[in-house]
TORGU-829169 format. One record per atom (N, C-alpha, C): residue in three letters; y, z, x. Coordinates in nm, 3 decimals, always signed. Layout:
REM TORGU-829169
  type       py       pz       px
   Ala        Y        Z        X
...
REM end
This chain:
REM TORGU-829169
  type       py       pz       px
   Unk   +6.127  +21.936  +11.150
   Unk   +6.154  +21.944  +11.010
   Unk   +6.280  +21.865  +10.974
   Unk   +6.374  +21.861  +11.064
   Unk   +6.498  +21.785  +11.040
   Unk   +6.465  +21.635  +11.039
   Unk   +6.377  +21.592  +11.126
   Unk   +6.339  +21.448  +11.133
   Unk   +6.270  +21.409  +11.002
   Unk   +6.174  +21.487  +10.954
   Unk   +6.103  +21.452  +10.830
   Unk   +6.197  +21.455  +10.711
   Unk   +6.290  +21.547  +10.707
   Unk   +6.389  +21.553  +10.599
   Unk   +6.479  +21.431  +10.599
   Unk   +6.523  +21.391  +10.720
   Unk   +6.610  +21.273  +10.733
   Unk   +6.531  +21.147  +10.693
   Unk   +6.407  +21.138  +10.731
   Unk   +6.324  +21.023  +10.696
   Unk   +6.306  +21.014  +10.542
   Unk   +6.282  +21.125  +10.478
   Unk   +6.268  +21.129  +10.334
   Unk   +6.398  +21.088  +10.267
   Unk   +6.510  +21.135  +10.315
   Unk   +6.639  +21.100  +10.260
   Unk   +6.667  +20.948  +10.272
   Unk   +6.633  +20.890  +10.386
   Unk   +6.651  +20.746  +10.409
   Unk   +6.561  +20.668  +10.314
   Unk   +6.437  +20.713  +10.294
   Unk   +6.345  +20.642  +10.206
   Unk   +6.392  +20.647  +10.061
   Unk   +6.441  +20.761  +10.014
   Unk   +6.492  +20.773   +9.878
   Unk   +6.615  +20.686   +9.862
   Unk   +6.704  +20.684   +9.961
   Unk   +6.823  +20.599   +9.955
   Unk   +6.785  +20.450   +9.950
   Unk   +6.682  +20.413  +10.022
   Unk   +6.636  +20.273  +10.021
   Unk   +6.584  +20.234   +9.885
   Unk   +6.505  +20.319   +9.823
   Unk   +6.449  +20.291   +9.689
   Unk   +6.562  +20.280   +9.587
   Unk   +6.656  +20.370   +9.589
   Unk   +6.770  +20.365   +9.496
   Unk   +6.854  +20.241   +9.521
   Unk   +6.869  +20.203   +9.648
   Unk   +6.944  +20.082   +9.680
   Unk   +6.878  +19.956   +9.627
   Unk   +6.747  +19.945   +9.640
   Unk   +6.674  +19.830   +9.589
   Unk   +6.683  +19.824   +9.436
   Unk   +6.668  +19.936   +9.369
   Unk   +6.679  +19.938   +9.224
   Unk   +6.821  +19.895   +9.180
   Unk   +6.922  +19.950   +9.246
   Unk   +7.060  +19.910   +9.212
   Unk   +7.083  +19.762   +9.239
   Unk   +7.032  +19.709   +9.346
   Unk   +7.049  +19.568   +9.377
   Unk   +6.989  +19.479   +9.269
   Unk   +6.867  +19.514   +9.228
   Unk   +6.799  +19.432   +9.125
   Unk   +6.868  +19.444   +8.987
   Unk   +6.925  +19.558   +8.956
   Unk   +6.994  +19.573   +8.829
   Unk   +7.123  +19.491   +8.828
   Unk   +7.202  +19.500   +8.933
   Unk   +7.329  +19.430   +8.937
   Unk   +7.318  +19.283   +8.973
   Unk   +7.209  +19.243   +9.035
   Unk   +7.190  +19.104   +9.075
   Unk   +7.116  +19.021   +8.970
   Unk   +7.075  +19.087   +8.860
   Unk   +6.997  +19.018   +8.755
   Unk   +7.075  +18.903   +8.699
   Unk   +7.007  +18.791   +8.680
   Unk   +7.073  +18.669   +8.628
   Unk   +7.091  +18.683   +8.478
   Unk   +7.179  +18.600   +8.423
   Unk   +7.206  +18.602   +8.281
   Unk   +7.086  +18.562   +8.199
   Unk   +7.091  +18.591   +8.074
   Unk   +6.979  +18.560   +7.986
   Unk   +6.983  +18.414   +7.943
   Unk   +6.871  +18.367   +7.890
   Unk   +6.860  +18.229   +7.847
   Unk   +6.939  +18.210   +7.717
   Unk   +6.977  +18.085   +7.687
   Unk   +7.044  +18.056   +7.562
   Unk   +6.958  +18.099   +7.444
   Unk   +7.020  +18.130   +7.335
   Unk   +6.949  +18.180   +7.219
   Unk   +6.865  +18.071   +7.151
   Unk   +6.911  +17.949   +7.156
   Unk   +6.841  +17.840   +7.086
   Unk   +6.836  +17.716   +7.171
   Unk   +6.717  +17.662   +7.196
   Unk   +6.696  +17.543   +7.274
   Unk   +6.597  +17.454   +7.202
   Unk   +6.621  +17.324   +7.199
   Unk   +6.529  +17.230   +7.138
   Unk   +6.469  +17.142   +7.245
   Unk   +6.337  +17.143   +7.256
   Unk   +6.266  +17.058   +7.350
   Unk   +6.223  +16.933   +7.278
   Unk   +6.255  +16.819   +7.333
   Unk   +6.217  +16.692   +7.272
   Unk   +6.077  +16.653   +7.318
   Unk   +5.991  +16.621   +7.222
   Unk   +5.854  +16.580   +7.250
   Unk   +5.840  +16.434   +7.218
   Unk   +5.742  +16.366   +7.279
   Unk   +5.717  +16.226   +7.244
   Unk   +5.677  +16.216   +7.097
   Unk   +5.705  +16.102   +7.038
   Unk   +5.674  +16.080   +6.897
   Unk   +5.523  +16.092   +6.875
   Unk   +5.482  +16.166   +6.777
   Unk   +5.340  +16.184   +6.748
   Unk   +5.273  +16.294   +6.828
   Unk   +5.348  +16.361   +6.914
   Unk   +5.289  +16.470   +6.997
   Unk   +5.265  +16.592   +6.910
   Unk   +5.164  +16.669   +6.951
   Unk   +5.128  +16.791   +6.876
   Unk   +5.112  +16.903   +6.977
   Unk   +5.174  +17.017   +6.947
   Unk   +5.161  +17.133   +7.036
   Unk   +5.026  +17.199   +7.011
   Unk   +4.946  +17.211   +7.119
   Unk   +4.815  +17.273   +7.108
   Unk   +4.823  +17.421   +7.135
   Unk   +4.896  +17.459   +7.241
   Unk   +4.911  +17.601   +7.274
   Unk   +5.035  +17.622   +7.359
   Unk   +5.075  +17.749   +7.369
   Unk   +5.186  +17.787   +7.455
   Unk   +5.149  +17.920   +7.519
   Unk   +5.185  +17.936   +7.647
   Unk   +5.154  +18.059   +7.719
   Unk   +5.270  +18.093   +7.813
   Unk   +5.285  +18.222   +7.840
   Unk   +5.387  +18.271   +7.931
   Unk   +5.319  +18.337   +8.049
   Unk   +5.360  +18.300   +8.173
   Unk   +5.304  +18.359   +8.293
   Unk   +5.419  +18.381   +8.391
   Unk   +5.446  +18.504   +8.425
   Unk   +5.554  +18.544   +8.516
   Unk   +5.684  +18.481   +8.470
   Unk   +5.739  +18.384   +8.541
   Unk   +5.867  +18.328   +8.505
   Unk   +5.856  +18.184   +8.453
   Unk   +5.740  +18.147   +8.401
   Unk   +5.718  +18.013   +8.349
   Unk   +5.660  +18.019   +8.208
   Unk   +5.693  +17.916   +8.128
   Unk   +5.635  +17.898   +7.997
   Unk   +5.557  +17.768   +8.002
   Unk   +5.430  +17.771   +7.967
   Unk   +5.346  +17.649   +7.970
   Unk   +5.313  +17.609   +7.827
   Unk   +5.341  +17.483   +7.795
   Unk   +5.312  +17.429   +7.664
   Unk   +5.214  +17.315   +7.678
   Unk   +5.101  +17.325   +7.607
   Unk   +5.000  +17.220   +7.609
   Unk   +5.019  +17.129   +7.491
   Unk   +5.029  +16.997   +7.518
   Unk   +5.053  +16.899   +7.414
   Unk   +4.940  +16.799   +7.402
   Unk   +4.920  +16.753   +7.280
   Unk   +4.827  +16.640   +7.256
   Unk   +4.914  +16.519   +7.226
   Unk   +4.921  +16.427   +7.324
   Unk   +5.007  +16.308   +7.311
   Unk   +4.915  +16.188   +7.298
   Unk   +4.890  +16.147   +7.176
   Unk   +4.800  +16.034   +7.153
   Unk   +4.659  +16.070   +7.196
   Unk   +4.607  +16.001   +7.295
   Unk   +4.472  +16.029   +7.343
   Unk   +4.472  +16.111   +7.473
   Unk   +4.586  +16.157   +7.515
   Unk   +4.598  +16.231   +7.641
   Unk   +4.646  +16.373   +7.617
   Unk   +4.606  +16.461   +7.706
   Unk   +4.653  +16.600   +7.705
   Unk   +4.758  +16.615   +7.814
   Unk   +4.864  +16.688   +7.784
   Unk   +4.974  +16.707   +7.877
   Unk   +5.016  +16.851   +7.876
   Unk   +5.048  +16.905   +7.995
   Unk   +5.100  +17.042   +8.006
   Unk   +5.242  +17.031   +8.062
   Unk   +5.336  +17.088   +7.988
   Unk   +5.475  +17.093   +8.035
   Unk   +5.512  +17.236   +8.064
   Unk   +5.582  +17.257   +8.173
   Unk   +5.623  +17.395   +8.209
   Unk   +5.776  +17.405   +8.207
   Unk   +5.822  +17.523   +8.167
   Unk   +5.963  +17.551   +8.155
   Unk   +5.994  +17.683   +8.225
   Unk   +6.114  +17.694   +8.282
   Unk   +6.159  +17.821   +8.341
   Unk   +6.188  +17.918   +8.230
   Unk   +6.135  +18.039   +8.237
   Unk   +6.151  +18.137   +8.130
   Unk   +6.294  +18.187   +8.114
   Unk   +6.371  +18.186   +8.223
   Unk   +6.507  +18.240   +8.213
   Unk   +6.606  +18.136   +8.162
   Unk   +6.594  +18.013   +8.210
   Unk   +6.691  +17.910   +8.173
   Unk   +6.637  +17.815   +8.067
   Unk   +6.507  +17.813   +8.045
   Unk   +6.436  +17.724   +7.953
   Unk   +6.451  +17.576   +7.991
   Unk   +6.479  +17.550   +8.117
   Unk   +6.485  +17.410   +8.164
   Unk   +6.344  +17.364   +8.207
   Unk   +6.311  +17.238   +8.185
   Unk   +6.182  +17.188   +8.227
   Unk   +6.161  +17.196   +8.377
   Unk   +6.043  +17.239   +8.423
   Unk   +6.015  +17.250   +8.565
   Unk   +5.901  +17.160   +8.609
   Unk   +5.821  +17.113   +8.518
   Unk   +5.710  +17.026   +8.560
   Unk   +5.632  +16.970   +8.444
   Unk   +5.551  +16.868   +8.476
   Unk   +5.468  +16.802   +8.376
   Unk   +5.337  +16.762   +8.440
   Unk   +5.225  +16.794   +8.376
   Unk   +5.094  +16.761   +8.424
   Unk   +5.021  +16.683   +8.315
   Unk   +4.979  +16.559   +8.346
   Unk   +4.912  +16.475   +8.247
   Unk   +4.766  +16.462   +8.282
   Unk   +4.681  +16.464   +8.180
   Unk   +4.538  +16.444   +8.195
   Unk   +4.499  +16.314   +8.123
   Unk   +4.417  +16.234   +8.188
   Unk   +4.369  +16.109   +8.126
   Unk   +4.225  +16.087   +8.172
   Unk   +4.148  +16.017   +8.091
   Unk   +4.011  +15.988   +8.127
   Unk   +4.007  +15.864   +8.216
   Unk   +3.911  +15.859   +8.304
   Unk   +3.893  +15.743   +8.390
   Unk   +3.839  +15.627   +8.309
   Unk   +3.885  +15.504   +8.345
   Unk   +3.832  +15.388   +8.270
   Unk   +3.689  +15.356   +8.307
REM end
């Protein structure tokens, strides 16, 4: 009974430790206002949020482009371009 009680106490302490670590280790929030520059004539088709990324689909002339941004810092993380084969 002492062993099971000690095991339960260690498990509860571990859970509380992880919760405390995540609360105090949390990064700062993103800036309140950010302006993303798009190519001239570009049109935003859609925007979506998934986990820690923001995906924005653009219509740039005759091509479709997806740009991704980090949700916490709002910095660009990637760009995917689609074009038709000649």
